[in-house]
C-alpha positions in Angstrom: 0.0 0.0 0.0 2.8 2.4 0.8 5.0 3.4 -2.0 8.2 5.4 -2.4 9.2 7.8 0.4 6.2 6.9 2.5 7.6 3.3 2.7 11.0 4.7 3.9 9.2 6.9 6.5 7.4 3.9 7.8 10.6 2.0 8.4 12.5 5.0 9.8 10.0 6.7 12.0 6.4 5.3 12.6 5.0 8.4 14.3 6.0 10.6 11.4 4.1 8.3 9.1 1.0 8.5 11.2 1.4 12.3 11.1 1.8 12.2 7.3 -1.3 10.1 6.6 -3.3 12.3 9.0 -2.3 15.3 7.0 -2.7 13.6 3.7 -6.4 12.9 4.5 -6.9 16.7 4.7 -5.5 17.2 1.1 -7.5 16.8 -2.1 -6.5 13.5 -3.7 -5.1 15.2 -6.8 -3.1 17.8 -4.8 0.3 16.5 -5.7 2.1 19.7 -5.0 0.7 19.6 -1.5 1.9 16.0 -1.1 5.4 17.0 -2.2 5.4 20.0 0.2 4.3 17.6 3.0 7.2 15.2 2.1 9.7 18.1 2.4 8.3 19.2 5.7 8.4 15.7 7.1 12.0 15.2 5.9 13.0 18.4 7.6 11.2 17.3 10.8 13.1 14.0 10.7 16.4 15.7 10.2 15.7 18.0 13.2 14.9 15.0 15.3 18.1 13.2 14.3 20.4 16.2 14.8 18.8 17.9 17.8 17.4 15.1 20.0 
C-alpha cells in the first residue's frame, strides 16, 4: 500500500508516518504539490529530530 518515500518513513519513524497520513487525508487526492510539500516538511522534521534530539 505504501510506495516510495512513505515506505521509507514507515521504516524510519512510525510516528512521522502517522502524522503524514493524518495530514494527507486533509488534502485533495489530486493535490500532488501539497503532497510534495508535505514530504519536504516531514523530511525536515526527521532531520531535526536526528540532529537535535
